[in-house]
MIDOSE-1310 file (N, C-alpha, C; in nm, 2 decimals, decimal comma, always signed):
residues 48
tghs	+0,08/-0,12/+0,00/+0,00/+0,00/+0,00/+0,09/+0,13/+0,00; +0,20/+0,12/+0,06/+0,29/+0,23/+0,06/+0,33/+0,28/-0,08; +0,36/+0,18/-0,17/+0,40/+0,21/-0,30/+0,28/+0,28/-0,38; +0,16/+0,23/-0,36/+0,05/+0,29/-0,43/+0,02/+0,44/-0,38
tssq	+0,05/+0,46/-0,25/+0,03/+0,59/-0,19/+0,13/+0,69/-0,25; +0,25/+0,64/-0,27/+0,35/+0,73/-0,32/+0,32/+0,77/-0,47; +0,28/+0,67/-0,54/+0,24/+0,69/-0,68/+0,12/+0,78/-0,69; +0,03/+0,77/-0,60/-0,09/+0,86/-0,60/-0,05/+1,00/-0,57
aeid	+0,05/+1,02/-0,48/+0,10/+1,15/-0,45/+0,17/+1,21/-0,57; +0,24/+1,12/-0,65/+0,31/+1,17/-0,77/+0,21/+1,22/-0,87; +0,10/+1,15/-0,88/-0,01/+1,19/-0,97/-0,07/+1,32/-0,93; -0,09/+1,34/-0,80/-0,14/+1,46/-0,75/-0,05/+1,58/-0,78
vnsa	+0,08/+1,56/-0,76/+0,18/+1,66/-0,79/+0,18/+1,70/-0,94; +0,16/+1,60/-1,02/+0,16/+1,63/-1,17/+0,03/+1,70/-1,21; -0,08/+1,67/-1,15/-0,21/+1,72/-1,19/-0,24/+1,86/-1,12; -0,17/+1,89/-1,02/-0,20/+2,02/-0,95/-0,18/+2,14/-1,03
prrn	-0,06/+2,15/-1,10/-0,04/+2,27/-1,19/-0,15/+2,28/-1,29; -0,20/+2,17/-1,35/-0,30/+2,18/-1,45/-0,43/+2,23/-1,39; -0,46/+2,18/-1,27/-0,58/+2,23/-1,20/-0,57/+2,38/-1,18; -0,46/+2,43/-1,13/-0,44/+2,57/-1,11/-0,45/+2,65/-1,24
ldlh	-0,40/+2,59/-1,35/-0,41/+2,66/-1,47/-0,55/+2,67/-1,52; -0,63/+2,57/-1,50/-0,77/+2,57/-1,54/-0,85/+2,67/-1,46; -0,82/+2,67/-1,33/-0,88/+2,77/-1,24/-0,85/+2,91/-1,28; -0,72/+2,94/-1,31/-0,68/+3,07/-1,35/-0,75/+3,11/-1,48
aqll	-0,77/+3,01/-1,57/-0,83/+3,04/-1,70/-0,98/+3,08/-1,68; -1,04/+3,00/-1,59/-1,18/+3,03/-1,56/-1,20/+3,17/-1,49; -1,11/+3,20/-1,40/-1,12/+3,33/-1,34/-1,10/+3,44/-1,44; -1,01/+3,42/-1,54/-0,98/+3,52/-1,64/-1,10/+3,54/-1,73
vlem	-1,17/+3,43/-1,77/-1,29/+3,44/-1,85/-1,40/+3,51/-1,77; -1,41/+3,47/-1,65/-1,52/+3,54/-1,56/-1,49/+3,69/-1,55; -1,36/+3,72/-1,53/-1,33/+3,87/-1,52/-1,36/+3,94/-1,65; -1,32/+3,88/-1,76/-1,35/+3,94/-1,89/-1,50/+3,96/-1,92
slts	-1,58/+3,86/-1,88/-1,72/+3,87/-1,90/-1,78/+3,98/-1,81; -1,73/+3,98/-1,69/-1,78/+4,09/-1,60/-1,74/+4,23/-1,65; -1,62/+4,24/-1,70/-1,57/+4,37/-1,75/-1,65/+4,41/-1,87; -1,68/+4,32/-1,96/-1,76/+4,35/-2,08/-1,90/+4,39/-2,04
tlaa	-1,96/+4,32/-1,94/-2,09/+4,35/-1,89/-2,10/+4,49/-1,83; -2,00/+4,52/-1,75/-1,99/+4,65/-1,69/-1,97/+4,76/-1,80; -1,90/+4,73/-1,90/-1,87/+4,83/-2,00/-2,00/+4,85/-2,09; -2,08/+4,74/-2,11/-2,20/+4,75/-2,19/-2,31/+4,81/-2,11
spvs	-2,31/+4,80/-1,98/-2,42/+4,85/-1,89/-2,45/+4,99/-1,91; -2,36/+5,09/-1,90/-2,39/+5,23/-1,92/-2,45/+5,26/-2,06; -2,40/+5,19/-2,16/-2,45/+5,21/-2,29/-2,59/+5,17/-2,30; -2,63/+5,05/-2,24/-2,77/+5,00/-2,25/-2,86/+5,09/-2,17
llya	-2,80/+5,15/-2,06/-2,88/+5,25/-1,98/-2,91/+5,37/-2,06; -2,81/+5,42/-2,14/-2,82/+5,54/-2,22/-2,93/+5,52/-2,32; -2,93/+5,40/-2,39/-3,02/+5,38/-2,50/-3,15/+5,31/-2,45; -3,17/+5,30/-2,32/-3,29/+5,23/-2,27/-3,41/+5,32/-2,29
């Protein structure tokens, strides 16, 4: 069981950066969508 535990930890170490990258990408997309929504909001209020 000790060997499988070490290999599992190895897999976690290898997959952690990928998870962080995915999370960062999701935050970036969310930030972009929020920014575009805020930028479009005054325009829609003007033309409402």
